[in-house]
C-alpha positions in Angstrom: 0.1 -0.3 -0.3 1.3 3.6 -1.1 2.4 5.7 1.6 0.9 8.8 1.7 2.9 12.1 2.8 2.9 12.5 6.8 2.1 8.5 7.5 6.3 8.3 5.6 7.6 11.2 7.4 6.9 10.5 10.6 7.9 6.0 9.9 11.3 7.9 8.9 12.3 9.8 11.8 10.4 7.6 14.4 13.0 4.7 13.0 15.3 7.2 12.9 14.8 7.7 16.6 14.4 4.1 17.3 18.2 3.6 16.2 19.7 6.3 18.0 18.2 5.1 20.8 20.5 1.7 20.4 22.8 4.2 20.4 23.6 4.2 16.9 24.7 8.1 15.8 22.4 10.5 14.3 24.8 9.6 11.1 24.3 6.2 11.3 20.9 6.0 12.2 20.1 9.0 9.1 21.5 5.8 7.0 19.6 2.7 8.5 16.4 4.7 8.1 16.5 5.6 4.9 18.0 2.3 3.8 14.9 0.6 5.9 12.1 2.7 3.8 14.1 3.4 0.5 13.7 0.8 -2.1 14.4 1.8 -6.0 12.4 -0.6 -7.5 9.1 -0.3 -4.7 9.3 2.9 -3.4 7.3 5.3 -6.2 8.6 8.7 -6.9 6.9 10.8 -4.4 8.6 8.4 -1.6 11.7 8.2 -3.2 11.3 12.6 -3.0 9.9 12.2 0.2 12.7 9.8 1.4 15.8 12.2 0.1 13.7 15.3 1.0 14.4 14.2 4.7 17.0 12.1 5.0 19.4 15.3 3.8 17.6 17.6 6.4 18.6 15.0 9.3 21.8 15.1 7.7 22.8 19.0 7.4 22.6 18.8 11.4 25.8 17.2 11.2 28.8 19.0 11.1 29.9 17.3 7.8 28.9 15.2 4.9 31.4 13.0 3.2 32.1 14.0 -0.5 30.6 11.9 -2.4 27.6 11.6 -0.7 27.4 15.1 -0.8 27.0 15.1 -4.4 24.9 12.5 -4.9 22.5 14.0 -2.4 22.8 17.5 -4.2 22.1 15.5 -7.1 18.9 13.0 -6.6 17.4 16.4 -5.4 18.0 18.5 -8.1 16.4 15.5 -10.5 13.3 15.5 -8.7 11.1 16.0 -10.7 7.8 18.5 -9.5 6.1 18.5 -12.4 5.5 14.5 -12.5 4.9 14.5 -8.8 1.4 16.8 -9.0 0.5 13.1 -9.9 -0.2 12.4 -6.5 -2.4 14.9 -5.5 -5.4 13.1 -7.9 -3.9 10.2 -6.4 -4.2 11.3 -2.7 -0.8 10.9 -1.5 -0.5 14.3 -1.6 -2.7 17.5 -1.2 -1.9 20.9 -2.1 -0.4 22.2 1.2 2.2 19.2 1.6 3.5 19.2 -2.0 4.6 23.5 -1.5 6.1 22.8 1.7 8.1 19.4 0.0 9.2 22.0 -2.7 10.3 25.2 -0.1 11.9 22.3 1.9 13.7 21.1 -1.4 14.9 23.8 -1.4 16.3 25.1 1.1 18.1 22.0 2.2 19.7 22.0 -1.4 20.7 25.1 -0.5 22.2 24.1 3.3 24.2 21.3 1.2 25.9 23.6 -1.0 27.2 25.2 2.0 27.9 22.3 3.9 31.5 21.4 5.0 33.0 18.1 3.5 34.3 15.2 5.2 36.8 12.7 4.2 36.2 10.3 5.7 33.3 7.5 4.2 32.0 6.1 7.7 29.0 7.2 9.5 29.9 7.9 12.6 30.1 9.8 15.8 31.8 13.3 15.2 34.3 15.2 17.5 32.1 18.0 19.2 28.6 15.2 19.3 30.3 13.1 21.3 32.5 15.4 23.7 28.5 17.5 24.1 26.7 14.1 24.7 29.5 13.4 27.8 29.3 16.6 29.3 26.0 16.5 29.1 26.1 13.5 31.0 28.0 15.0 33.9 25.6 18.6 33.7 23.0 16.3 34.2 24.2 13.5 36.4 27.0 15.1 38.7 26.1 12.6 41.8 25.2 9.6 39.7 27.6 6.5 40.4 26.9 5.0 37.2 27.8 7.6 34.8 31.2 6.3 33.9 29.4 2.9 32.9 26.6 4.6 31.3 28.9 6.4 29.1 30.9 3.3 28.1 27.8 1.9 27.5 26.5 4.2 25.3 29.0 4.2 23.2 30.4 1.0 23.5 29.6 0.1 19.5 32.0 2.9 18.4 34.6 1.7 20.6 35.2 -1.2 18.3 35.7 0.4 15.3 36.7 3.5 15.8 40.1 4.1 17.8 39.8 8.4 17.8 35.8 7.9 19.3 37.6 6.0 22.6 40.4 8.9 23.2 37.5 11.4 23.0 35.2 9.7 26.0 37.7 9.4 28.0 39.6 12.4 27.9 36.3 14.2 28.0 35.2 12.1 30.7 38.3 12.8 32.8 38.3 16.2 32.3 34.7 16.7 33.6 36.4 14.2 37.0 39.1 17.0 37.3 36.6 19.4 37.1 34.5 17.6 40.0 37.5 16.7 41.8 36.8 13.2 41.5 39.8 10.0 41.1 39.9 9.2 37.2 39.8 5.3 37.2 43.6 3.8 36.6 42.1 2.3 32.6 40.9 5.8 31.8 44.7 7.7 32.7 46.2 4.2 30.9 44.3 4.8 27.4 45.3 8.2 27.4 49.1 8.6 28.7 49.1 6.2 25.4 48.8 9.3 23.3 48.5 7.5 19.8 45.0 7.2 17.7 45.1 5.8 14.6 42.9 8.6 12.1 44.5 7.8 9.0 40.9 7.2 7.6 40.1 11.4 8.7 37.6 10.6 11.7 38.7 14.1 12.7 39.8 16.9 10.6 43.9 17.9 12.0 42.4 21.1 13.6 40.4 18.4 15.7 43.2 16.3 15.9 45.4 18.6 17.1 42.5 19.9 20.4 42.5 15.6 21.6 45.8 15.8 21.6 46.0 18.8 23.7 43.4 18.5 25.7 45.1 14.5 26.1 48.2 16.3 27.1 46.3 19.2 29.9 44.3 15.5 31.9 47.7 14.5 32.4 50.1 17.6 33.7 46.9 17.5 35.9 46.9 14.6 37.0 51.1 14.1 36.8 50.5 17.5 38.6 48.0 16.1 41.4 
């Protein structure tokens, strides 16, 4: 049975949020939700248009976008034939207001994509600032929770399996918060930071982010050594 406009958007966003609840990054969640809904063979032109627009809107909320992905989105969004989409008004899958809204959303997200910084890493993942913000939020909201570290590590467990950079970012941010709260940093976190090496050969971090992370690690170790 064909989707209508609002049903498809609601289903996509619901699927996206469910993947995030499974501790997948927003980047991964968009890709998974898109794959769940999109079928080159079975999705009609209206469904393809909506899925491309809504997934692009979620993508532009990320700090960067992989260069090939950016090019593909710009191409696919530009190829949406709004003259042909008017057929779906007669079919009852769209109304005039939704048609106009989709057109405006497509144009707006195209402009945002054009301005979006390019990412050299093809991997869907948590970005540097996203990780820092989430870890900081745990401590700002639950400063006295004895399970905070365990909860953080559980949240990023999937990421640690494949992303060496992510582990260093999480551990560094935990250590910074523990120093701020004048609490003891677990030895395994200190050991991880003392090994300053992380493999950024896949460009998971920008050069600026890599320098910033190393600076933060050195500052944490200096604080630890001065105690």
